[in-house]
C-alpha positions, 0 to 999 in steps of 0.5 A: 500499499502506498501513502497516495494522495487525492484531492477530494472536492467536497460539494456544498451542502454535504451532509454527515455520512454522505459519501463522495465516490471518486471514479479511478482513485481506488485499488488497481484490478486484477491482472492490470485492470482499471482502477476501481473506485475511492469512497470518502465517507464525510464526517462534518466538524462542528463549529461551536458556536453554531448549530446546525438545522440542515442548511440553517444555522442557529447562535446564541448572540450575547448583547448588552442591557443597553443595546436591548433596550436602546436598539443597536446595529451589531456586527455578527461573525458569519460562517464564511468568515465574513460578517452580517450585519444585525439590527437590533431594534429597540426593546429587545427581549431576551429570547427573540430570534432573528433571521438573517438571510442567506447567511447559512450554508451553501446548498448544491444549487447555490442557494444559502439557508439563513442564520437564527440568532437568539438573543440573550442579554448580558447582566454585568457582573460589577456594578459600580454605586452610580450605576446602581442609582441610575438604575434605581431611578430608572426602574422608578420612572418605569414601572414594570412587574414581568410576573404581572401581565397587566403591569 
């Protein structure tokens, strides 16, 4: 057996366990016959930030309290190494999901899936006294009890 190498072209939209057959790259046939085929079995490496759902990708995006309340334009890393822009509207709640069309995986026909971004609001671990006072004043001016549906 030799350490032969072959370049395998992996088509867009390949799935876990899919086989790619390469004609003429296998072992030689008996008595000098034609080479057989080589079959490459695809294993998909996970990217920790993304969860795959067919051609669509899901990810969680942490945002600050200020971005969620005031709205923001946020750059989101795309799977292809580029950047997608998410326009977060004012008053965005934790758990809200946004669809970035065409930012998912490429399909064999050239179309692309979408990226679904779920918002997670990050609360700072340390808050100084001035900030605490501002938050108290904000709470007094904007009374809301999330446990009370009428508030």
